[in-house]
N, C-alpha and C positions, 0 to 999 in steps of 0.2 A: 258830395261828389255827384256829378251828373252821370247819365247813362253811358255816354261815350268814354269818359275817363274810367268808369268801372269796367267796361268791356275790355279796354286796352290793358288795364291792370290784371284782370282775370286771365287774359290771353298771355300776358308776360309771365305771370306766376306759373301758369300751366307749362309754358315753354321751359322755364327754369326747373320745374319739377321733373320734366322728361330729361333735360340735360343732366341734372344732378343724379338722376336714377341711372342714366347711361354711364356716367363717370364712376359711380359706385359699383357698377356691375362688371367693370372690366376685370379680366383675369389678373391674378397676382403675377408679378415678375420678380423672382427671387434675387436676381443680380442687380436690379435697379434700386435706387434709393427708396426708402419707404415713402408712401403717400402721406402727406401731412395734413391734408384737408379731410374732414369727416363728411364725405359726400352723401352718405345715407342720412345723416342728421340734417344736412342742408336740404335734401330732398323732402324730408318730413316737414321742415319749416316752410318750404315753398308750397307743399301740399296744403298745409293748414291755412296759409295765406290765400291759396286758390279757393278753398272752401269758403273762407270769410268773404272773399270778393263775390263768389257766386250767391251767397246768402244775401249780401247787400244788393246784388243785381235783381234777385227775386223780389226783394222788398221795394226796389225802385219800380219794377214792372207792375207790381200789385198796387202800388200807391200807398204803401203803409206809412202811417204818420209817426211811428216810433212808439206809440202807446199800445200796450197789450191789454189794457183794462176795458176797452170798449167791446 
């Protein structure tokens, strides 16, 4: 992936992390039906994807070739 795609993916994953965190932090409503989506787990997955995209972004900026032996 090039730099532009990685930046857009990192920004998208960060947006999803914030959105899922907000959805998971909403107060419980006892009379409403139960929430069926595990928002905090989704937030964790989006956060891991954000970190992976940022690591890839740093590797692109540094010009890493993918080999750690040199």
